[in-house]
PAZAPA-4460 file (N, C-alpha, C; in steps of 0.05 Angstrom, whole numbers, plus 32768, in hexadecimal, padded with zeros to 4 digits):
% residues 112
    n_x    n_y    n_z   ca_x   ca_y   ca_z    c_x    c_y    c_z   seq   type   mol
   7F41   8040   8023   7F5B   8040   802F   7F70   8041   8019     1      X     A
   7F82   8053   801C   7F98   8055   8008   7FB0   8045   8012     2      X     A
   7FC2   8040   7FFF   7FD9   802F   8005   7FE8   8038   801E     3      X     A
   7FEE   8051   8021   7FFD   805B   8038   7FEE   8056   8052     4      X     A
   7FD4   8058   8052   7FC4   8052   806A   7FC6   8035   8071     5      X     A
   7FC6   8024   805D   7FC9   8007   8062   7FE4   8000   806F     6      X     A
   7FF9   800C   8064   8014   8007   806E   8016   8011   808B     7      X     A
   800A   8028   8091   800A   8033   80AC   7FFC   801F   80BF     8      X     A
   7FE5   8014   80B6   7FD6   8001   80C6   7FE6   7FE7   80CA     9      X     A
   7FF4   7FDE   80B6   8005   7FC6   80B8   801A   7FCA   80CD    10      X     A
   8028   7FE1   80CC   803E   7FE6   80DE   8034   7FEC   80FB    11      X     A
   801B   7FF6   80FD   8011   7FFD   8117   8007   7FE5   8127    12      X     A
   8002   7FCF   811A   7FF7   7FB7   8128   800D   7FAB   813A    13      X     A
   8004   7FA2   8151   8016   7F95   8164   8024   7F7D   8158    14      X     A
   8014   7F6D   814A   8020   7F55   813D   8016   7F54   8121    15      X     A
   8025   7F45   8110   801F   7F42   80F4   8025   7F26   80EB    16      X     A
   8015   7F1A   80DB   801A   7EFE   80D3   8033   7EFB   80C1    17      X     A
   803F   7EE3   80C4   8054   7EDB   80B2   8049   7EDA   8095    18      X     A
   805A   7EDC   8081   8050   7EDE   8065   803C   7EC9   805D    19      X     A
   8041   7EAF   8062   802D   7E9B   805A   8013   7E9E   8069    20      X     A
   8015   7EA4   8083   7FFD   7EA9   8093   7FEE   7EC2   808A    21      X     A
   7FFD   7ED6   8080   7FF1   7EEE   8076   7FDE   7EE8   805E    22      X     A
   7FE7   7ED7   804C   7FD7   7ECF   8035   7FBF   7EBF   803E    23      X     A
   7FC2   7EAE   8051   7FAB   7E9F   805C   7F97   7EB2   8069    24      X     A
   7FA1   7EC5   8078   7F90   7ED9   8085   7F81   7EE9   8071    25      X     A
   7F8F   7EF0   805B   7F81   7EFF   8045   7F69   7EEF   803B    26      X     A
   7F6E   7ED5   8035   7F58   7EC5   802A   7F42   7EC1   803E    27      X     A
   7F48   7EC0   8057   7F33   7EBE   806C   7F23   7ED8   806C    28      X     A
   7F30   7EEF   806A   7F22   7F09   806A   7F11   7F0B   8050    29      X     A
   7F1C   7F01   803B   7F0D   7F02   8021   7EF4   7EF0   8023    30      X     A
   7EF6   7ED9   802F   7EDE   7EC8   8032   7EC9   7ED5   8044    31      X     A
   7ED3   7EE4   8058   7EC1   7EF2   806B   7EB7   7F0C   8060    32      X     A
   7EC1   7F14   8049   7EBB   7F2E   803C   7EC2   7F45   804E    33      X     A
   7ED9   7F42   805C   7EE3   7F57   806D   7EF5   7F69   805D    34      X     A
   7EE8   7F7C   804E   7EF7   7F8C   803B   7F0B   7F9F   8048    35      X     A
   7F06   7FA8   8060   7F19   7FB9   806E   7F33   7FAB   8074    36      X     A
   7F30   7F92   807D   7F48   7F82   8083   7F57   7F7B   8069    37      X     A
   7F48   7F74   8055   7F54   7F6D   803B   7F64   7F85   8030    38      X     A
   7F5A   7F9D   8034   7F69   7FB5   802B   7F82   7FBA   803A    39      X     A
   7F85   7FAF   8052   7F9E   7FB2   8061   7FB1   7F9B   8059    40      X     A
   7FA7   7F83   8057   7FB8   7F6C   8050   7FC3   7F6F   8034    41      X     A
   7FB2   7F79   8022   7FBA   7F7E   8006   7FB3   7F9B   8000    42      X     A
   7FC4   7FAD   8006   7FBE   7FCA   8003   7FB2   7FD2   7FE8    43      X     A
   7FBA   7FC6   7FD2   7FAF   7FCE   7FB8   7F93   7FC2   7FB2    44      X     A
   7F89   7FB1   7FC3   7F70   7FA3   7FBE   7F58   7FB5   7FC2    45      X     A
   7F5B   7FCB   7FD0   7F44   7FDC   7FD6   7F35   7FE4   7FBD    46      X     A
   7F43   7FE6   7FA7   7F36   7FEF   7F8E   7F22   7FDB   7F83    47      X     A
   7F25   7FC2   7F89   7F13   7FAE   7F7D   7F06   7F9B   7F91    48      X     A
   7F0A   7F9F   7FAB   7EFF   7F8D   7FBF   7EE1   7F89   7FBD    49      X     A
   7ED2   7F9F   7FB9   7EB5   7F9D   7FB8   7EAB   7F8D   7FA0    50      X     A
   7EBB   7F8A   7F8C   7EB4   7F79   7F75   7EB1   7F5C   7F7C    51      X     A
   7EBC   7F55   7F93   7EBC   7F39   7F9C   7EA3   7F32   7FAD    52      X     A
   7E91   7F45   7FAF   7E7A   7F41   7FC1   7E6A   7F28   7FBB    53      X     A
   7E66   7F20   7FA2   7E57   7F09   7F9B   7E68   7EEF   7F99    54      X     A
   7E82   7EF2   7F9E   7E94   7EDB   7F9C   7E8E   7EC7   7FB2    55      X     A
   7E8E   7EAD   7FAB   7E8C   7E98   7FBF   7EA8   7E93   7FCA    56      X     A
   7EAA   7E8F   7FE4   7EC4   7E8A   7FF1   7ED2   7E72   7FE4    57      X     A
   7EEC   7E75   7FDF   7EFC   7E5F   7FD4   7F0C   7E53   7FEA    58      X     A
   7F0E   7E38   7FE9   7F20   7E2A   7FFC   7F3B   7E27   7FEE    59      X     A
   7F4F   7E32   7FF9   7F6A   7E32   7FEC   7F7E   7E23   7FFE    60      X     A
   7F92   7E19   7FF0   7FA9   7E0D   7FFE   7FC2   7E1D   7FF6    61      X     A
   7FD5   7E1F   8008   7FEB   7E32   8005   8006   7E23   8008    62      X     A
   8019   7E2B   7FF7   8033   7E1F   7FF7   8046   7E2F   8009    63      X     A
   805F   7E27   8008   8074   7E34   8018   807D   7E4E   800A    64      X     A
   8086   7E61   801B   808F   7E7A   8011   80A8   7E76   7FFF    65      X     A
   80A9   7E85   7FE9   80BF   7E83   7FD6   80CC   7E9E   7FD3    66      X     A
   80E6   7E9E   7FD1   80F5   7EB7   7FCC   80F1   7EBF   7FAF    67      X     A
   80F6   7ED8   7FA9   80F6   7EE3   7F8E   8111   7EF0   7F88    68      X     A
   8113   7EFA   7F70   812C   7F08   7F69   812E   7F23   7F76    69      X     A
   8118   7F2D   7F81   8118   7F47   7F8F   8117   7F43   7FAD    70      X     A
   812A   7F4F   7FBB   812D   7F4A   7FD7   8114   7F4F   7FE8    71      X     A
   8105   7F64   7FE1   80EE   7F6C   7FF1   80D5   7F5D   7FE9    72      X     A
   80D7   7F49   7FD7   80BF   7F3B   7FCE   80C2   7F1D   7FD2    73      X     A
   80AC   7F10   7FD8   80AA   7EF3   7FDA   8090   7EEA   7FCD    74      X     A
   808E   7ED0   7FC9   8076   7EC4   7FBC   806B   7EAF   7FCF    75      X     A
   8050   7EAE   7FD1   8043   7E98   7FDE   8031   7E8B   7FC9    76      X     A
   8037   7E72   7FC1   8027   7E64   7FAE   800D   7E5A   7FBB    77      X     A
   7FF8   7E58   7FAA   7FDF   7E4E   7FB5   7FCE   7E42   7F9E    78      X     A
   7FBA   7E34   7FA5   7FA7   7E29   7F92   7F8D   7E23   7FA0    79      X     A
   7F78   7E21   7F90   7F5F   7E18   7F9D   7F63   7DFB   7FA6    80      X     A
   7F55   7DF3   7FBA   7F58   7DD8   7FC4   7F52   7DC3   7FAE    81      X     A
   7F3E   7DC9   7F9F   7F36   7DB6   7F89   7F4D   7DB4   7F74    82      X     A
   7F58   7DCB   7F6C   7F6E   7DCA   7F58   7F86   7DBB   7F64    83      X     A
   7F8D   7DC1   7F7D   7FA4   7DB4   7F88   7FA1   7D96   7F8A    84      X     A
   7F89   7D8D   7F92   7F84   7D70   7F95   7F85   7D62   7F7A    85      X     A
   7F7D   7D70   7F64   7F7E   7D64   7F4A   7F9A   7D64   7F3E    86      X     A
   7FAA   7D7A   7F43   7FC3   7D7E   7F35   7FDC   7D7C   7F47    87      X     A
   7FD8   7D7C   7F61   7FEE   7D7A   7F74   8003   7D90   7F70    88      X     A
   7FF9   7DA7   7F69   800B   7DBE   7F65   7FFB   7DD8   7F6A    89      X     A
   8009   7DEE   7F6E   7FFD   7E08   7F71   7FFE   7E16   7F57    90      X     A
   7FE8   7E22   7F4F   7FE6   7E30   7F35   7FE5   7E4E   7F37    91      X     A
   7FE4   7E58   7F50   7FE2   7E75   7F54   7FF7   7E7E   7F68    92      X     A
   7FFC   7E98   7F69   800F   7EA2   7F7D   8008   7EBE   7F85    93      X     A
   800F   7EC4   7F9D   800C   7EDF   7FA7   8028   7EEA   7FAD    94      X     A
   802D   7F02   7FA4   8046   7F0F   7FA8   8043   7F22   7FC0    95      X     A
   8056   7F20   7FD2   8056   7F31   7FEA   806F   7F42   7FEA    96      X     A
   806D   7F59   7FF7   8084   7F6B   7FF9   8084   7F77   8015    97      X     A
   809C   7F7F   801E   809E   7F8D   8037   80AC   7FA8   8033    98      X     A
   80AE   7FB0   801A   80BE   7FC7   8011   80B5   7FE1   801F    99      X     A
   809C   7FE5   8022   8092   7FFF   802D   808D   7FFE   804B   100      X     A
   808F   7FE7   8057   808A   7FE5   8074   80A2   7FEC   8084   101      X     A
   809F   7FFF   8096   80B6   8007   80A7   80BF   7FF0   80B9   102      X     A
   80AD   7FDE   80BF   80B3   7FC7   80D1   80BA   7FAE   80C0   103      X     A
   80BC   7FB0   80A6   80C3   7F99   8096   80AD   7F84   8094   104      X     A
   8094   7F8D   8098   807D   7F7A   8097   8074   7F77   807A   105      X     A
   806D   7F5E   8073   8064   7F58   8058   8047   7F5E   8055   106      X     A
   803F   7F66   803D   8024   7F6B   8034   8022   7F61   8018   107      X     A
   800A   7F5C   800F   8006   7F51   7FF4   8007   7F67   7FE0   108      X     A
   8015   7F62   7FCA   8016   7F76   7FB5   8009   7F6C   7F9A   109      X     A
   8007   7F52   7F97   7FFA   7F48   7F7F   7FF3   7F2B   7F83   110      X     A
   7FE0   7F22   7F73   7FD8   7F06   7F73   7FCB   7EFE   7F59   111      X     A
   7FCC   7EE5   7F53   7FBF   7EDB   7F3B   7FB5   7EBF   7F3F   112      X     A
***
């Protein structure tokens, strides 16, 4: 699936999750190894999704949506449950954008 096909699928769906729920849905799809859904939720992930085949599912906790300096982008912080319980902070973040969606729906553009 290419980026444009993912955006078309995002806009064609009757409903779409709110940004924080989108990130949670992505991690659920990743745990289930649902590569097709992952490629829609994070359009750029199709290039490396199969590399995750041997990955053990991670239990993550998610913070509140944060604004960025760019209007079409937001951040959802997250951490593994273990990390969060030890440090009481999120050490990772996923960047979402709605820039290419005709309906203004967010999709994941990067994560670390």
